[in-house]
C-alpha positions as CSV (number, residue, x, y, z in Angstrom):
1,M,0.0,0.0,0.0
2,K,1.5,3.4,-1.0
3,P,1.1,6.4,1.2
4,I,-1.3,9.0,-0.3
5,F,-0.4,11.8,2.1
6,P,2.5,13.2,0.0
7,V,0.3,13.2,-3.2
8,A,-2.6,14.8,-1.4
9,T,-0.4,17.5,0.2
10,L,1.3,18.3,-3.1
11,T,-2.2,18.5,-4.8
12,L,-3.4,20.9,-2.1
13,L,-0.3,23.1,-2.4
14,L,-0.5,23.3,-6.2
15,T,-4.2,24.2,-6.2
16,A,-3.9,26.6,-3.3
17,T,-1.0,28.7,-4.6
18,P,-3.0,30.6,-7.3
19,A,-5.6,31.6,-4.7
20,V,-3.0,33.0,-2.3
21,A,-1.4,34.9,-5.2
22,L,-4.8,36.2,-6.3
23,D,-5.6,37.5,-2.8
24,S,-2.3,39.5,-2.8
25,I,-3.0,41.1,-6.2
26,V,-6.7,41.8,-6.1
27,G,-7.5,45.4,-5.0
28,K,-6.9,49.0,-5.9
29,W,-3.6,50.1,-7.5
30,K,-2.2,53.5,-8.5
31,T,-0.7,53.8,-11.9
32,V,2.4,55.9,-12.1
33,D,3.9,57.7,-15.2
34,D,7.3,56.1,-15.5
35,K,8.8,59.3,-16.9
36,T,7.4,61.9,-14.4
37,G,6.6,59.7,-11.4
38,K,3.2,61.4,-11.3
39,M,0.1,59.3,-10.3
40,Q,-2.2,58.9,-13.3
41,S,-5.1,56.7,-12.3
42,D,-6.5,54.2,-9.9
43,V,-7.1,50.6,-11.3
44,Q,-9.3,48.1,-9.4
45,L,-8.0,44.5,-10.0
46,Y,-10.7,41.9,-9.6
47,E,-11.3,38.2,-10.1
48,Q,-14.1,37.0,-12.4
49,G,-14.5,33.4,-13.4
50,G,-11.1,32.5,-12.2
51,R,-9.4,35.2,-14.4
52,L,-8.0,38.6,-13.5
53,F,-9.4,41.9,-14.8
54,G,-8.8,45.5,-14.0
55,K,-10.8,48.7,-14.6
56,I,-10.0,52.3,-14.2
57,T,-11.9,53.8,-11.2
58,A,-10.4,57.3,-11.0
59,L,-8.1,59.6,-13.0
60,A,-5.7,62.3,-11.7
61,E,-7.1,64.5,-14.4
62,P,-10.6,63.2,-15.2
63,L,-11.7,66.0,-17.5
64,G,-10.5,66.7,-21.0
65,P,-9.7,70.2,-22.4
66,D,-13.4,70.6,-23.2
67,G,-14.3,70.2,-19.5
68,K,-16.1,66.9,-20.2
69,P,-15.0,63.5,-18.8
70,K,-12.2,61.9,-20.8
71,I,-13.2,59.2,-23.3
72,C,-11.1,56.6,-25.2
73,I,-11.0,58.4,-28.6
74,K,-8.3,56.1,-30.0
75,C,-9.9,52.8,-28.8
76,S,-11.7,50.5,-31.2
77,G,-14.7,48.2,-30.9
78,A,-16.9,48.5,-27.8
79,D,-14.3,50.7,-26.1
80,K,-14.4,53.4,-28.8
81,D,-15.5,56.7,-27.2
82,A,-16.2,55.0,-23.9
83,P,-15.5,56.9,-20.7
84,I,-12.0,56.2,-19.4
85,I,-13.3,56.0,-15.9
86,G,-15.0,52.6,-15.8
87,L,-13.0,51.2,-18.7
88,V,-11.8,47.6,-18.3
89,I,-8.1,47.8,-19.4
90,I,-6.8,44.5,-18.1
91,K,-8.6,41.4,-19.4
92,D,-8.5,37.7,-19.0
93,L,-5.2,37.1,-17.2
94,G,-4.7,33.6,-15.7
95,A,-2.4,32.4,-12.9
96,S,0.9,31.0,-14.1
97,G,3.2,30.4,-11.1
98,D,3.7,33.7,-9.3
99,R,2.5,35.8,-12.3
100,Y,-0.7,36.4,-14.2
101,K,-0.5,36.2,-18.0
102,G,-2.3,35.1,-21.1
103,G,-4.6,38.2,-21.3
104,T,-4.3,41.7,-22.5
105,I,-3.9,45.3,-21.4
106,L,-5.3,48.4,-23.1
107,D,-3.5,51.7,-23.2
108,P,-6.3,54.3,-23.3
109,E,-3.9,57.0,-24.5
110,D,-3.1,55.3,-27.8
111,G,-6.0,52.7,-28.0
112,K,-3.6,49.8,-28.5
113,V,-4.0,46.4,-26.9
114,Y,-0.9,44.5,-25.7
115,K,-0.3,41.0,-24.4
116,A,0.1,41.4,-20.7
117,E,1.8,39.9,-17.7
118,I,1.6,41.2,-14.1
119,W,3.1,40.1,-10.7
120,V,3.7,41.5,-7.3
121,E,7.3,42.3,-6.3
122,D,8.2,44.1,-3.0
123,D,4.5,45.0,-2.5
124,K,4.4,46.8,-5.8
125,L,2.7,45.6,-9.0
126,K,4.8,45.1,-12.0
127,V,2.7,45.5,-15.2
128,R,4.3,44.4,-18.5
129,G,2.9,44.9,-22.0
130,Y,4.3,43.0,-25.0
131,I,4.5,43.6,-28.7
132,G,6.2,40.6,-30.1
133,P,9.6,40.2,-28.3
134,F,9.5,43.8,-27.1
135,Y,8.0,44.9,-23.8
136,R,7.6,47.8,-21.4
137,T,7.2,47.3,-17.6
138,Q,5.5,49.8,-15.3
139,T,5.4,49.8,-11.5
140,W,2.1,50.5,-9.9
141,L,1.6,51.2,-6.2
142,R,-0.9,49.7,-3.8
143,A,-3.6,52.3,-3.0
144,S,-4.4,52.9,0.6
């Protein structure tokens, strides 16, 4: 008779790990302009159907030059001309070890959608967008 305890323990650890990581990443984060260091927006990360999503909940400058709420002028599809506050910019990321990947991130400034990968490092969120082999990583701060 073979002991099942090691197999059961390993199974429990492997299935529990994504939930622990998800708890540490879900919540409100402040986006930071990597050139100026200025806060730009608040993004709420949330779980839906086992996948990770994120929507903009506030902007440092919510109004455009016309005095009206900013909209995603350069976006396409359903996001075209949608208000930026409330826009879901992170979509369909799945757990992969200590990171979330396999989904996309939308940049409302240029309307482009990039492959995305995010992870927590030193209580900061690393957000990476890819175009082919090239990428850019931003650091977001946990909102209080």
